[in-house]
C-alpha positions in Angstrom: 69.8 68.5 114.0 66.5 69.0 112.2 63.5 70.9 113.6 59.8 70.2 113.1 56.9 72.7 113.4 53.4 72.1 114.7 50.6 74.5 114.2 50.1 76.9 117.2 46.7 78.2 116.1 45.3 74.8 116.7 47.4 74.2 119.9 49.3 71.3 118.3 52.7 72.3 119.7 51.2 72.4 123.2 49.5 69.0 122.5 52.9 67.5 121.7 54.4 69.1 124.9 51.5 67.7 126.9 51.9 64.2 125.5 48.5 64.3 123.8 49.8 64.4 120.3 52.1 61.5 119.5 51.7 61.2 115.7 52.0 63.6 112.8 51.0 63.2 109.2 52.9 65.1 106.6 52.1 65.3 102.8 54.4 63.0 100.9 55.6 64.1 97.5 57.2 61.7 95.1 61.0 62.1 95.1 62.7 63.7 92.1 65.4 61.8 90.2 68.0 64.1 91.9 66.7 63.2 95.4 66.8 59.5 94.5 70.4 59.6 93.2 71.8 62.3 95.5 72.8 61.0 98.9 69.7 58.9 99.6 71.0 55.5 98.6 71.2 54.2 102.2 68.0 56.0 103.4 64.7 54.1 103.8 62.3 54.7 100.9 59.0 53.5 99.7 57.6 52.8 96.2 53.8 52.9 95.3 52.0 50.7 92.8 52.8 53.2 90.0 56.5 53.0 90.7 56.7 56.5 92.3 59.4 56.6 95.0 58.9 58.4 98.3 61.7 59.3 100.7 60.8 60.3 104.3 62.1 63.6 105.8 63.0 61.8 109.1 64.3 58.4 110.1 63.3 56.0 112.9 65.4 56.8 115.9 66.1 60.4 114.8 65.8 63.1 117.4 64.2 66.3 116.2 63.8 69.7 117.8 60.3 71.1 118.3 60.2 74.6 116.9 59.0 77.3 119.2 59.8 81.0 119.0 62.5 82.0 121.4 60.1 83.8 123.6 57.8 80.8 124.0 60.9 78.5 124.4 61.6 80.3 127.7 64.4 82.7 126.7 64.3 86.2 128.2 64.7 89.2 125.9 68.2 89.9 127.2 69.7 86.5 126.3 72.4 86.2 123.7 73.7 83.3 121.7 77.4 84.0 122.0 77.5 86.4 119.1 76.5 89.4 121.3 73.2 89.9 119.5 70.3 90.3 121.8 67.9 87.4 121.2 65.0 89.9 121.1 66.5 91.4 118.0 66.5 88.1 116.1 63.6 87.1 113.8 63.1 83.9 115.9 62.1 85.9 118.9 58.5 85.9 117.7 58.6 83.6 114.6 59.5 79.9 115.1 60.3 79.5 111.5 63.6 81.4 112.1 64.9 79.6 115.2 67.9 77.4 115.3 67.3 73.8 116.2 70.2 73.6 118.7 68.5 76.3 120.9 65.2 74.5 121.2 64.5 73.0 124.7 62.1 70.2 123.6 62.7 67.3 121.3 60.9 64.3 119.9 62.2 60.9 118.8 60.8 59.2 115.7 59.6 55.7 116.7 57.8 54.5 113.6 57.3 55.6 110.0 54.8 54.5 107.3 53.3 55.8 104.1 49.6 55.7 103.6 46.7 57.6 102.0 45.4 60.3 104.3 41.9 58.9 104.5 43.2 55.6 105.8 43.6 57.0 109.3 41.8 55.0 112.0 39.5 56.5 114.5 41.9 55.8 117.4 44.8 57.4 115.5 42.9 60.6 115.2 43.2 61.0 119.0 47.0 60.7 118.6 46.8 63.6 116.1 45.4 66.2 118.5 41.7 65.4 118.2 40.1 65.2 121.7 36.9 63.8 123.2 34.6 65.7 125.5 32.7 63.3 127.8 30.2 65.9 129.0 28.8 66.5 125.5 30.0 63.1 124.0 31.6 64.8 121.1 35.1 65.0 119.4 36.8 68.3 118.9 40.0 70.1 118.2 41.3 73.3 119.6 41.4 76.6 117.6 43.0 79.5 119.4 42.4 77.6 122.7 38.7 77.0 122.2 36.8 73.8 121.2 36.0 73.7 117.5 35.1 71.1 114.9 32.5 69.4 117.1 31.8 66.0 115.6 30.4 62.6 116.5 33.4 60.8 115.0 37.1 61.4 115.5 37.7 60.9 111.8 35.3 63.7 110.7 36.8 66.0 113.3 40.4 65.2 112.1 39.3 65.7 108.4 38.3 69.3 109.4 41.5 69.9 111.3 43.8 68.6 108.5 42.0 70.8 106.0 42.6 73.8 108.2 46.2 73.0 109.0 47.4 71.8 105.6 45.1 73.3 103.0 41.4 73.4 102.2 40.4 70.3 100.3 43.4 68.2 101.3 41.2 65.6 102.9 39.1 65.1 99.8 42.2 64.8 97.6 43.5 62.0 99.8 47.2 62.3 99.1 49.8 59.9 100.4 51.1 61.1 103.8 54.1 60.2 105.9 52.9 59.0 109.3 55.5 59.7 111.9 55.0 58.2 115.3 57.1 59.8 118.0 57.7 60.2 121.7 58.5 63.4 123.5 62.0 63.0 125.1 62.3 66.4 126.8 
C-alpha cells in the first residue's frame, strides 16, 4: 500500500480527515524512457501536445494511507509493532515521512484523475483543495498554523498563495502540469 502526505503547517491533513479537502494537485513531471518501458505498460498514462508522456502516481480505485506521525495517528509511546522496538524510539514517532503505510489508521480512495495546467483550477475546485470562505468577512482564506491566512476576495487567488507556500514559491506563476487526484475519505 502507498501513502500520501498532506501539509500539516497549513492544516491540510486535518482538512482531509474532516472531509473538507477532497482533491489534491501534485506536480506532474514527464516520464523518463525507463518509466515508460519498465512496468508501466498497463498503467493509464497521458500525452501532451509536445508528445511528453505523464504517468500518474496513483490509479482510480486505489486505496492510499494518509501519512501521520505515529503520535498523531493515536499510538501511545509504549506500543510496539511486533519487533519489540518501542514505537516512541522510531523516527516515525514525530515525523510522518518515516511511517509505514500499513500502520496508518486513515485512508483515501482515488475516484478520478486528470492532468491539467495548474492555473486551470476553477473557483469551486479551490474549495475542495483546502481553501475556505468566511461568511462574516466575506473573504476566502486558508489556514496556517491553525490561523486564517491568505485573505482574498477570490478562492483562486487564495489557492495560488497556498500552492506557492506548500509546493514552492513561484510554482503558480510557472503554471506546470499537475495531476488532479479526486478522492474520498474511507476511514
